[in-house]
N, C-alpha and C positions, 0 to 999 in steps of 0.2 A: 518411566513415563507417567504412570498413574501416581507415583509418589510426588512427582513435580506438581501435578495438578492439585492433588490433595493438600499439599503443603501450602501452595499459593492461596487456594480458595478457603481453607480453614483460617489462614491469617486474615484474608479479606473479610470473612464473616465476623471475625473477632473485632476488627477495626470498625466495621459497620455498626455493630451493636454498641460500641462505645461513643458513637456520635449522637448529637442532639438534633432532631429534625426541626426545620423551620415550619412556618404556617403553610399548610397544603396549597394555598392559593399562589404561592411563589414557586412551586415546583415546576420545572420546565425541561422537556427533552429537546425541543426544537427552539431555534431563535425566536425572539419575541416578534409577533406580527406587526406590532406598532413601532417599536424602536429599530428593528432589523428585518424589515419585510423582504428585502431581496436576498438576504442571507437565508432566511427561512425557506423561501421559494427555491433557492438553489439546492439546499439540503434535500428538500422533498423531491426535486428533479433527479438528483444523483441517486437517491434511494429507489425511486420508481424505475429509472433506467437500469439499475442493477438487476432487476428481475428479467429484463430483456436480454442483456449480455450473458447472464448466468444460464439462462435457458438455452441460448444459442451455443454457448461453450459446452454445456453439458451434453447436448445432442451430438455435437461433433466428436467429443471425446468418447462418449458411450458407444457410438456407432462405428468409431475408428475410421471414419471417412477420410480423416487427415492422412491416413496411410497411402492414399492415392494422389495426394497433392504434391505438386512441385513447388519450387521456391516462390514463384509468383502467386500461386493460389493461396499459400499460407499468408503471404504479405497482404493480399487483397482482403482476406477474411479478417485478419486482425485489425487492419486499418478501418474496415467498414464498421467494426464494433466500436472503435474509438471515435470515428468521425462525428457521430451525433453530439458527443460531448464537446468536441472542438468547434463545431459549427453552430451550435445552439446560441451562444452569445452574439454571433454575427447575424444569423438569419432568423432566429426565433427568440428574440429577447423577451417576448411576452410570456414565455414559459416560466421565466424567473422574475416576472413583474418588473422588467427593466426596459420596457418600450420607450419610456421618456427619459431614461438615464443615459448621459453621454457615454459613448462606446468605451473609452478607456477607464471609466468609472464603474463599469458594471462588475458586480461582485462575482457573477458566474465566469466572466472572462478572467478576472484576477485569480479565482480559485483554480481554473484550468492552467493558468501560467504557473502558479505556485506548485501544483502537483506535477506538471509537465517537466519543470526544472528538476525537481526532486527525483522524479522517475528516470529522467535522462541520466543524471549523475549515478543513480542506483544501478542502471544497466551498464553504463560505460565503465564505471569503476568497481562498484560493489560486487558485480557478478564474478569478477576475477578472484574475489575472496572465497566465493563458493567453489570455484574451480580448484583453487589452491588448498583451502582448508578442509572442505567437505568432499572433495573429489567428485564434484557434480559435472555433468556433461549434457549439452544439448546436441542431439545426434540427428536432427531432421535436416533435410535440404533447405537452405535458406541463404538469402543475401545477408551479409554480416557487416557490422560496424565495430571495430576494435575487438574482434573475436566473439561478438555477441549477436545472435540473430536479430535483425532489425524488427521483425514482427513482435518480438518481446518488448520492445520499447513502447509499442502501441498497446499491447496487452497490459503492461504495467499501469498505463494511464487509467483504463477503466476499472481495474482492480483497486487502485489507490484512491480514486474518487469515491468509491463505495466504502472502503475501509475508513477513510478519514471522516466521512459523515457519521458513521457509526461511532467513531471515537468522539466526535463533537457532541453527539446526543448523550452519551454516557457521562462525559465530563461536565456537561452543562447541568445534567440532572443532579450530580453531586454538588456542584457549585451553588445551585439554587435551592437545593433540598436540605442542606444542613447548616447549622450555625457555625460561624468561624471558631476554630479551636485547633489545638495541636492534633487531637484525634482525627479531625476532619482532614488535616494535611496528610497524616499517615494513611488514612483510607484512600485519599486521592492518589497518592503515590502507588499504593498497592493495586488500585484499580487500573492504573496505567500499565503496570507490570503484567497483571493478569490478562488485560486486553491484548497487549503486545504479544505475549507468549501464545495465547489462544488463537489469535489471528494467524500468526506464523505457523503454528502446528496444523491448523485446519487447512491452510493452503498446501502444506507439504502432503497432507493426507489426500486431499481432493485431486491434486495434480499427479498423484501416483498412478492414476489411470491413464495418463498420457505417456505412452511408451517411449517417446523420444526425449524425455528428460530423465536422466538416470543418475544414481549415486552408487559408489562402490559398496556402501553399507547403508541400506535404507533405514534400519533401526537407529543407527548413529545420526543420520540426517534428521529423523523425526524427533529425536530427543535433543542432542547437542546442537544440531542444525537449526532447530526451531528457536532455541535460545539465542543462537547467533543471528538469525533473521529478525528476532524480536528487537534487537538493538535498533533497527530502523525505526520502529514504531514507538519505542520508549522515548525517543527524541521527537519524532514527527507528530505524534498525536497531540501532546500538549502545545507544541509550537503552532500547529494548524488551528487548534482551538483558540489560542490567543490571537492569531491572525484574523479569525472569523468573528471575534468578539469585541473588536475595537469599536468604541463609540463613534469615532470618525473613521470611515473606511480607509484602509491603507492606500497609498498611491501605487501606481504600477512599479515605480522604482523601488519603493519599500517592499512590495511583493517579491520582486526578484531578489533583493538583498536578504530578506528573511528566509526565503527558500534556499538560497545558496549557503547561508549560515547554518541552517539545519543540516544540509547535505554535508558540509565540512565537519560538523560535530559527529555525525554518524560515521563518516570516513575515519576520523581519528579513533573512535571507539572500536570500530572493526579492526583497525590496525593494532590497537593496544591488545586486543584479544588474540590476534594472530601472533604477535610477538610473545605473549604469555604462553601460547601453545607451542612455541618454538617452530612455527611453520614459515617457510619462505613464500613470498608472494611472487608468482610468475605471471606476467602479462604477455599473452601470445596473440598475434594477429590472426592466426589460423587455428580453428578448433581441431582437435585430434582426428575427428572423423573426416576432415578434409585432406588430411595427410595419409590416413589409412582407411580405405573404403570399408573394411570389415567392421569398423567401429560405428558405422552409421546404422540407423534403425531401418533403413531401406537397403536393398541389395546394391543400389547404385551409389551408396555413400551419401554425403551431404555437401 
């Protein structure tokens, strides 16, 4: 585990030192307030709201109050955390400086659509790779869709909104902070790899406090599993950055197509890894804890 991080960040540091910086006035973490004001406002909104949902999530996991919840309570909680992101473009466009922007042209709406599509495909399809390759299990009571708890579809949305804004900020800082060169391209690729692995690893570590998401081998999940999960972000971080950086904002159709293309590439990469590992992919409608009560994290099963 430490070896993985040490290798990646030593390589990243070496690539960084080989790059030539641009004039400091061009360095930028967030979208330009003059050329991309709504993109900047949306990124700031996603980041600020991240503090809200992380606090709520942390309290629930730390207190283990979720151990008293039934399927409806979990669904309501997860949906309530995702709802402000869904509803903001409709009810509060001023938050992202889009009061006078036509509804379908609002960047906050298109960002939500992009991430919602990617998150849906991730839950509906990618979760089964975690079930099959990493022997992961959700064991809480829940309403399911294709063998995946529906509340996780909502949780993925607010997680991914936060992750992808962080990705945008880092990639933008590199793109605006260094002169074009082969060294910069190498640094950019290594930065994506490091961000993807770190994001995946940190989620595995933080979610370990949630007793209803389990692995047969936690160490294997934290090391190999993090690399497996990082595949999502190796593709989606640069793709979402490109989506958010277009001079002329993408149409709603382009938003959907780009998110679906990203989703398909991730699916292919996950399957290539599965085949390389010699694992079969098994897609079941019912989670094991619904067939065997003893596998649930509650006495009543899931």
